[in-house]
KELUMKOL-713697 format. One record per residue (C-alpha): residue number from 1; residue in three letters; z, x, y. Coordinates in pm, whole numbers. Layout:
KELUMKOL-713697
(NUM 'ALA' (Z X Y)) ...
***
This chain:
KELUMKOL-713697
(1 'UNK' (-461 -1342 -1975)) (2 'UNK' (-344 -1011 -2094)) (3 'UNK' (13 -980 -2239)) (4 'UNK' (266 -742 -2098)) (5 'UNK' (465 -469 -2257)) (6 'UNK' (806 -331 -2185)) (7 'UNK' (872 31 -2126)) (8 'UNK' (1214 196 -2116)) (9 'UNK' (1319 375 -1793)) (10 'UNK' (1482 678 -1954)) (11 'UNK' (1551 865 -2269)) (12 'UNK' (1786 644 -2480)) (13 'UNK' (1923 730 -2827)) (14 'UNK' (1675 1013 -2848)) (15 'UNK' (1363 825 -2786)) (16 'UNK' (1118 970 -2539)) (17 'UNK' (1025 697 -2283)) (18 'UNK' (877 643 -1935)) (19 'UNK' (1123 752 -1676)) (20 'UNK' (1120 491 -1399)) (21 'UNK' (1410 498 -1153)) (22 'UNK' (1358 198 -932)) (23 'UNK' (1162 -128 -855)) (24 'UNK' (873 -142 -604)) (25 'UNK' (948 -444 -388)) (26 'UNK' (706 -591 -130)) (27 'UNK' (806 -586 238)) (28 'UNK' (469 -742 329)) (29 'UNK' (193 -852 92)) (30 'UNK' (-139 -1043 101)) (31 'UNK' (-27 -1280 -174)) (32 'UNK' (308 -1473 -225)) (33 'UNK' (597 -1542 8)) (34 'UNK' (576 -1199 166)) (35 'UNK' (227 -1286 285)) (36 'UNK' (355 -1481 575)) (37 'UNK' (345 -1248 879)) (38 'UNK' (666 -1258 1066)) (39 'UNK' (625 -1411 1425)) (40 'UNK' (273 -1515 1361)) (41 'UNK' (317 -1902 1312)) (42 'UNK' (212 -1927 945)) (43 'UNK' (-77 -1660 955)) (44 'UNK' (-92 -1448 655)) (45 'UNK' (-161 -1066 599)) (46 'UNK' (-508 -960 502)) (47 'UNK' (-475 -582 495)) (48 'UNK' (-243 -291 568)) (49 'UNK' (-306 56 726)) (50 'UNK' (-92 387 697)) (51 'UNK' (275 357 771)) (52 'UNK' (450 622 976)) (53 'UNK' (829 708 1014)) (54 'UNK' (1059 846 1267)) (55 'UNK' (1334 1116 1198)) (56 'UNK' (1600 852 1111)) (57 'UNK' (1371 622 916)) (58 'UNK' (1232 370 1163)) (59 'UNK' (879 272 1058)) (60 'UNK' (560 147 1214)) (61 'UNK' (254 -5 1042)) (62 'UNK' (-68 -162 1167)) (63 'UNK' (-222 -460 960)) (64 'UNK' (-455 -747 984)) (65 'UNK' (-385 -1124 963)) (66 'UNK' (-619 -1431 919)) (67 'UNK' (-627 -1526 1280)) (68 'UNK' (-985 -1646 1233)) (69 'UNK' (-1133 -1393 1484)) (70 'UNK' (-1177 -1015 1480)) (71 'UNK' (-1067 -998 1836)) (72 'UNK' (-719 -1115 1744)) (73 'UNK' (-662 -1021 1391)) (74 'UNK' (-498 -669 1416)) (75 'UNK' (-128 -646 1455)) (76 'UNK' (150 -380 1492)) (77 'UNK' (500 -409 1319)) (78 'UNK' (797 -191 1357)) (79 'UNK' (1107 -189 1149)) (80 'UNK' (1367 -26 918)) (81 'UNK' (1456 -87 566)) (82 'UNK' (1270 -403 443)) (83 'UNK' (1274 -588 769)) (84 'UNK' (985 -570 1033)) (85 'UNK' (926 -722 1371)) (86 'UNK' (589 -815 1530)) (87 'UNK' (526 -607 1831)) (88 'UNK' (159 -623 1923)) (89 'UNK' (-140 -863 1851)) (90 'UNK' (-474 -755 1970)) (91 'UNK' (-638 -976 2228)) (92 'UNK' (-306 -1162 2271)) (93 'UNK' (-18 -927 2375)) (94 'UNK' (-40 -827 2743)) (95 'UNK' (-7 -442 2767)) (96 'UNK' (-93 -343 3107)) (97 'UNK' (-108 -610 3398)) (98 'UNK' (-232 -875 3167)) (99 'UNK' (-483 -653 2992)) (100 'UNK' (-479 -685 2610)) (101 'UNK' (-619 -454 2327)) (102 'UNK' (-985 -498 2254)) (103 'UNK' (-1110 -570 1904)) (104 'UNK' (-1050 -289 1643)) (105 'UNK' (-930 -43 1895)) (106 'UNK' (-581 40 1756)) (107 'UNK' (-625 361 1542)) (108 'UNK' (-460 442 1211)) (109 'UNK' (-241 711 1363)) (110 'UNK' (61 541 1541)) (111 'UNK' (406 684 1608)) (112 'UNK' (770 575 1648)) (113 'UNK' (1097 758 1739)) (114 'UNK' (1464 722 1652)) (115 'UNK' (1529 486 1933)) (116 'UNK' (1262 241 1804)) (117 'UNK' (1006 313 2088)) (118 'UNK' (656 351 1948)) (119 'UNK' (307 459 2069)) (120 'UNK' (-42 346 1968)) (121 'UNK' (-401 367 2098)) (122 'UNK' (-585 73 2258)) (123 'UNK' (-899 6 2440)) (124 'UNK' (-777 -224 2718)) (125 'UNK' (-963 -537 2811)) (126 'UNK' (-1125 -550 3148)) (127 'UNK' (-1273 -250 3322)) (128 'UNK' (-1433 15 3107)) (129 'UNK' (-1370 303 3346)) (130 'UNK' (-1002 331 3245)) (131 'UNK' (-986 128 2910)) (132 'UNK' (-921 404 2658)) (133 'UNK' (-532 442 2659)) (134 'UNK' (-220 531 2460)) (135 'UNK' (47 267 2512)) (136 'UNK' (414 319 2457)) (137 'UNK' (607 16 2354)) (138 'UNK' (991 0 2426)) (139 'UNK' (1220 -88 2142)) (140 'UNK' (1374 -362 2373)) (141 'UNK' (1047 -489 2492)) (142 'UNK' (783 -404 2756)) (143 'UNK' (497 -160 2757)) (144 'UNK' (399 151 2958)) (145 'UNK' (42 309 2967)) (146 'UNK' (144 686 2906)) (147 'UNK' (-212 830 2897)) (148 'UNK' (-536 674 2983)) (149 'UNK' (-901 761 3045)) (150 'UNK' (-969 909 3385)) (151 'UNK' (-601 987 3443)) (152 'UNK' (-524 1291 3657)) (153 'UNK' (-304 1521 3445)) (154 'UNK' (-290 1808 3702)) (155 'UNK' (-417 2155 3621)) (156 'UNK' (-333 2273 3257)) (157 'UNK' (-345 2635 3176)) (158 'UNK' (-703 2787 3144)) (159 'UNK' (-845 2518 3387)) (160 'UNK' (-947 2596 3741)) (161 'UNK' (-835 2266 3911)) (162 'UNK' (-719 1912 3827)) (163 'UNK' (-831 1759 3496)) (164 'UNK' (-902 1382 3423)) (165 'UNK' (-866 1261 3069)) (166 'UNK' (-1185 1172 2876)) (167 'UNK' (-1320 848 2735)) (168 'UNK' (-1125 923 2409)) (169 'UNK' (-751 950 2419)) (170 'UNK' (-587 940 2072)) (171 'UNK' (-363 1090 1810)) (172 'UNK' (-30 981 1973)) (173 'UNK' (299 1157 1889)) (174 'UNK' (626 1052 2037)) (175 'UNK' (951 1262 2055)) (176 'UNK' (1297 1129 2027)) (177 'UNK' (1321 1202 2400)) (178 'UNK' (1017 979 2474)) (179 'UNK' (768 1254 2543)) (180 'UNK' (404 1187 2452)) (181 'UNK' (163 1426 2294)) (182 'UNK' (-212 1345 2228)) (183 'UNK' (-570 1457 2213)) (184 'UNK' (-844 1366 2463)) (185 'UNK' (-1214 1436 2497)) (186 'UNK' (-1430 1491 2693)) (187 'UNK' (-1195 1579 2975)) (188 'UNK' (-1355 1648 3326)) (189 'UNK' (-1283 1855 3621)) (190 'UNK' (-1121 2189 3640)) (191 'UNK' (-1414 2370 3503)) (192 'UNK' (-1451 2163 3199)) (193 'UNK' (-1794 2134 3035)) (194 'UNK' (-1982 2100 2712)) (195 'UNK' (-1800 2294 2438)) (196 'UNK' (-1463 2327 2619)) (197 'UNK' (-1374 1979 2718)) (198 'UNK' (-1156 1874 2424)) (199 'UNK' (-775 1931 2457)) (200 'UNK' (-447 1863 2280)) (201 'UNK' (-152 1813 2517)) (202 'UNK' (212 1819 2425)) (203 'UNK' (532 1677 2574)) (204 'UNK' (398 1453 2872)) (205 'UNK' (133 1723 2956)) (206 'UNK' (393 2000 2982)) (207 'UNK' (194 2221 2732)) (208 'UNK' (-160 2273 2649)) (209 'UNK' (-163 2341 2274)) (210 'UNK' (-548 2368 2213)) (211 'UNK' (-875 2366 2414)) (212 'UNK' (-1213 2390 2256)) (213 'UNK' (-1426 2700 2350)) (214 'UNK' (-1127 2873 2516)) (215 'UNK' (-815 2897 2303)) (216 'UNK' (-797 3077 1970)) (217 'UNK' (-560 3084 1680)) (218 'UNK' (-315 3365 1762)) (219 'UNK' (-403 3546 1428)) (220 'UNK' (-783 3487 1445)) (221 'UNK' (-875 3642 1772)) (222 'UNK' (-1221 3592 1922)) (223 'UNK' (-1284 3267 1744)) (224 'UNK' (-1231 2959 1960)) (225 'UNK' (-1157 2607 1851)) (226 'UNK' (-1459 2378 1816)) (227 'UNK' (-1346 2079 1617)) (228 'UNK' (-1038 1859 1597)) (229 'UNK' (-1067 1507 1463)) (230 'UNK' (-877 1201 1561)) (231 'UNK' (-552 1174 1377)) (232 'UNK' (-531 1532 1284)) (233 'UNK' (-288 1650 1560)) (234 'UNK' (82 1620 1490)) (235 'UNK' (400 1700 1695)) (236 'UNK' (758 1687 1547)) (237 'UNK' (1037 1461 1686)) (238 'UNK' (1180 1727 1890)) (239 'UNK' (841 1830 2051)) (240 'UNK' (898 2183 1940)) (241 'UNK' (639 2219 1661)) (242 'UNK' (284 2107 1648)) (243 'UNK' (25 2105 1353)) (244 'UNK' (-347 2049 1341)) (245 'UNK' (-648 2056 1109)) (246 'UNK' (-928 2215 1308)) (247 'UNK' (-1215 2448 1277)) (248 'UNK' (-1317 2768 1479)) (249 'UNK' (-1654 2892 1595)) (250 'UNK' (-1853 3154 1397)) (251 'UNK' (-1941 3158 1034)) (252 'UNK' (-1922 2809 871)) (253 'UNK' (-1806 3000 547)) (254 'UNK' (-1447 3050 684)) (255 'UNK' (-1424 2826 988)) (256 'UNK' (-1177 2562 855)) (257 'UNK' (-824 2618 961)) (258 'UNK' (-486 2463 951)) (259 'UNK' (-278 2551 1254)) (260 'UNK' (102 2570 1297)) (261 'UNK' (223 2634 1660)) (262 'UNK' (-94 2818 1742)) (263 'UNK' (-136 3032 1438)) (264 'UNK' (-346 2960 1131)) (265 'UNK' (-140 2909 821)) (266 'UNK' (-443 2832 623)) (267 'UNK' (-802 2961 669)) (268 'UNK' (-1104 2852 459)) (269 'UNK' (-1206 3139 216)) (270 'UNK' (-923 3360 329)) (271 'UNK' (-577 3207 245)) (272 'UNK' (-452 3250 -116)) (273 'UNK' (-281 2944 -257)) (274 'UNK' (-215 2813 -613)) (275 'UNK' (-371 3116 -784)) (276 'UNK' (-704 3097 -587)) (277 'UNK' (-860 3102 -236)) (278 'UNK' (-858 2789 -18)) (279 'UNK' (-1177 2619 21)) (280 'UNK' (-1128 2269 143)) (281 'UNK' (-855 2096 328)) (282 'UNK' (-846 1741 235)) (283 'UNK' (-557 1591 430)) (284 'UNK' (-260 1727 627)) (285 'UNK' (58 1598 783)) (286 'UNK' (377 1693 972)) (287 'UNK' (719 1524 925)) (288 'UNK' (944 1436 1226)) (289 'UNK' (1161 1731 1127)) (290 'UNK' (885 1983 1156)) (291 'UNK' (801 2029 788)) (292 'UNK' (427 2011 713)) (293 'UNK' (203 1967 416)) (294 'UNK' (-155 2024 320)) (295 'UNK' (-363 1885 32)) (296 'UNK' (-655 2111 -56)) (297 'UNK' (-881 2261 -315)) (298 'UNK' (-973 2610 -416)) (299 'UNK' (-1291 2796 -493)) (300 'UNK' (-1388 3065 -743)) (301 'UNK' (-1366 3104 -1115)) (302 'UNK' (-1001 3205 -1106)) (303 'UNK' (-755 2957 -957)) (304 'UNK' (-1013 2695 -903)) (305 'UNK' (-859 2346 -856)) (306 'UNK' (-671 2127 -620)) (307 'UNK' (-317 2174 -475)) (308 'UNK' (-54 2054 -252)) (309 'UNK' (145 2285 -26)) (310 'UNK' (475 2213 153)) (311 'UNK' (588 2424 434)) (312 'UNK' (849 2457 716)) (313 'UNK' (834 2547 1084)) (314 'UNK' (857 2910 1014)) (315 'UNK' (510 2907 846)) (316 'UNK' (651 2972 489)) (317 'UNK' (519 2729 223)) (318 'UNK' (520 2675 -147)) (319 'UNK' (275 2513 -381)) (320 'UNK' (433 2197 -523)) (321 'UNK' (160 2053 -732)) (322 'UNK' (-162 2200 -873)) (323 'UNK' (-438 2086 -1115)) (324 'UNK' (-380 2149 -1482)) (325 'UNK' (-8 2184 -1440)) (326 'UNK' (222 1930 -1621)) (327 'UNK' (313 1640 -1410)) (328 'UNK' (689 1697 -1463)) (329 'UNK' (891 1977 -1629)) (330 'UNK' (950 1771 -1938)) (331 'UNK' (601 1622 -1978)) (332 'UNK' (287 1742 -2149)) (333 'UNK' (57 1519 -1944)) (334 'UNK' (-122 1726 -1681)) (335 'UNK' (-274 1676 -1340)) (336 'UNK' (-652 1648 -1389)) (337 'UNK' (-959 1630 -1168)) (338 'UNK' (-1196 1490 -1433)) (339 'UNK' (-1207 1148 -1281)) (340 'UNK' (-1100 1221 -918)) (341 'UNK' (-1238 1541 -792)) (342 'UNK' (-941 1605 -557)) (343 'UNK' (-690 1537 -822)) (344 'UNK' (-416 1427 -574)) (345 'UNK' (-434 1122 -349)) (346 'UNK' (-87 1103 -196)) (347 'UNK' (194 1319 -68)) (348 'UNK' (515 1250 124)) (349 'UNK' (834 1454 186)) (350 'UNK' (1158 1382 351)) (351 'UNK' (1377 1576 596)) (352 'UNK' (1553 1760 309)) (353 'UNK' (1238 1890 133)) (354 'UNK' (1227 1630 -148)) (355 'UNK' (883 1501 -213)) (356 'UNK' (661 1256 -397)) (357 'UNK' (320 1359 -534)) (358 'UNK' (49 1112 -636)) (359 'UNK' (-239 1223 -855)) (360 'UNK' (-470 1155 -1138)) (361 'UNK' (-381 1291 -1496)) (362 'UNK' (-554 1353 -1821)) (363 'UNK' (-401 1039 -1962)) (364 'UNK' (-679 911 -2210)) (365 'UNK' (-621 565 -2067)) (366 'UNK' (-819 540 -1745)) (367 'UNK' (-612 227 -1643)) (368 'UNK' (-286 427 -1648)) (369 'UNK' (-368 771 -1533)) (370 'UNK' (-264 751 -1165)) (371 'UNK' (108 840 -1128)) (372 'UNK' (363 921 -865)) (373 'UNK' (614 1198 -932)) (374 'UNK' (937 1278 -749)) (375 'UNK' (1015 1653 -701)) (376 'UNK' (809 1752 -990)) (377 'UNK' (1075 1627 -1242)) (378 'UNK' (1061 1240 -1247)) (379 'UNK' (788 990 -1283)) (380 'UNK' (863 704 -1055)) (381 'UNK' (555 474 -1076)) (382 'UNK' (235 450 -1257)) (383 'UNK' (-80 261 -1229)) (384 'UNK' (-36 -68 -1423)) (385 'UNK' (339 -94 -1367)) (386 'UNK' (494 -414 -1246)) (387 'UNK' (599 -462 -885)) (388 'UNK' (834 -716 -724)) (389 'UNK' (574 -912 -521)) (390 'UNK' (824 -1180 -382)) (391 'UNK' (1089 -926 -289)) (392 'UNK' (1376 -1076 -493)) (393 'UNK' (1438 -761 -700)) (394 'UNK' (1302 -909 -1027)) (395 'UNK' (985 -810 -1205)) (396 'UNK' (879 -1157 -1297)) (397 'UNK' (578 -1207 -1051)) (398 'UNK' (286 -1116 -1282)) (399 'UNK' (198 -849 -1038)) (400 'UNK' (98 -490 -1110)) (401 'UNK' (-1 -182 -919)) (402 'UNK' (-381 -109 -948)) (403 'UNK' (-453 140 -683)) (404 'UNK' (-228 370 -465)) (405 'UNK' (-379 386 -122)) (406 'UNK' (-443 746 -20)) (407 'UNK' (-143 899 161)) (408 'UNK' (-51 570 303)) (409 'UNK' (325 639 244)) (410 'UNK' (635 806 362)) (411 'UNK' (960 927 219)) (412 'UNK' (1300 883 397)) (413 'UNK' (1571 1020 183)) (414 'UNK' (1579 807 -137)) (415 'UNK' (1358 540 26)) (416 'UNK' (990 565 -57)) (417 'UNK' (745 339 132)) (418 'UNK' (378 294 42)) (419 'UNK' (84 65 31)) (420 'UNK' (-117 -17 -270)) (421 'UNK' (-368 -267 -426)) (422 'UNK' (-216 -523 -655)) (423 'UNK' (-353 -727 -952)) (424 'UNK' (-217 -995 -1185)) (425 'UNK' (-204 -961 -1562)) (426 'UNK' (-569 -1049 -1606)) (427 'UNK' (-689 -783 -1358)) (428 'UNK' (-756 -1036 -1077)) (429 'UNK' (-690 -892 -728)) (430 'UNK' (-383 -1009 -539)) (431 'UNK' (-470 -796 -248)) (432 'UNK' (-261 -513 -81)) (433 'UNK' (102 -485 -41)) (434 'UNK' (337 -276 178)) (435 'UNK' (619 -177 -56)) (436 'UNK' (957 4 -80)) (437 'UNK' (1127 146 -368)) (438 'UNK' (1449 353 -418)) (439 'UNK' (1409 701 -577)) (440 'UNK' (1675 912 -705)) (441 'UNK' (1881 1154 -502)) (442 'UNK' (1871 1504 -656)) (443 'UNK' (2066 1497 -980)) (444 'UNK' (2108 1123 -988)) (445 'UNK' (1823 1010 -1195)) (446 'UNK' (2031 942 -1490)) (447 'UNK' (2273 721 -1293)) (448 'UNK' (1990 512 -1142)) (449 'UNK' (1841 472 -1473)) (450 'UNK' (2148 299 -1588)) (451 'UNK' (2093 15 -1332)) (452 'UNK' (1760 -111 -1491)) (453 'UNK' (1677 -21 -1846)) (454 'UNK' (1339 -181 -1860)) (455 'UNK' (1009 -208 -1659)) (456 'UNK' (721 -432 -1722)) (457 'UNK' (389 -266 -1765)) (458 'UNK' (54 -444 -1788)) (459 'UNK' (-110 -421 -2127)) (460 'UNK' (-441 -220 -2138)) 
***
């Protein structure tokens, strides 16, 4: 078994050291005491998907457990802080007049609001003519099917008559007032047909945000939408702002677009960002307060590389990370795409504009070149660092971070939640964990550093 070394958390007595500001502690894990799935009678977790948050920090996550059957292994938990409550088990929990969720039908994108109400997709058991649905669960218990296949939603703008939702209903967003927004395809009726039968509806069908073959970005006239993937449509907690990764018809050289409230804030081969021209949009997201972000890559000999942009509802944005820049203002280590072509694998921001960037660096040690950085000034966690697997706040579990799962995270003030793959000191897998760590409030890094002088790091 490999030994372990100790790394100081901050600069002490003039010695430059690794600046860690908190301990990553498991909320749920595949190994150890946190592997027991609450409310599941002794079953343990076997995997975790992407967590999402509300404006006030409630969270929701989907996971799997060792139920012994793929028809009953997927579950949904909601919570706050480090405590979660079982809400749904596929094939078991009654969602609609005794109908349960079919196997593997709960999508990655789920939603929760400040009241603790939550929304998720499900293929309901039973009849297949109305089984695709978005279900809203109440914080106090009970379920409502808020949108479902074949549901008549009236006559949205641009349609000539009543429209029925299609066999796909997904991308749920839930406002603090309880209004649902979603994507559906292929809708029928009202003149819908091939090429114009995908829609994005906001606030309980009050607003049609997007329709293939008909609507266009307001600043790209004449080019109608023709692609919008599941999970790439976001609405904020007030229902006032929407955000999407889509494409428009015409030349494929410039058809990729990122849309904010009906206008393209990024267009492939057109938008300048990070010293170059945007070529690829790797991932996007919108926070409950309406702030948004894009991870992308540039083209051309000048400004080529990867970047992350953070924007607000006005459409203004800034580039907060870019390939070849130093990872913090006080470091010589640089973000680098030599091993991972996208450079960056993770981003999260809070309601005040603070953010965490995850990426790969030019560190010569390939077992320590993935790192998380807060606000561009403080390294908070690195590949190989110890984690608190049993949740007791002590780094004595022989457990270390191996892989940060791509964008499976959120930031709520000084609370950072994320999932990652864990190994022991010999490199043997301990599975995934859903973790929390406290990161410093602006200007408070030194104070937090005083709380814990040393962090265990796996020896390479």
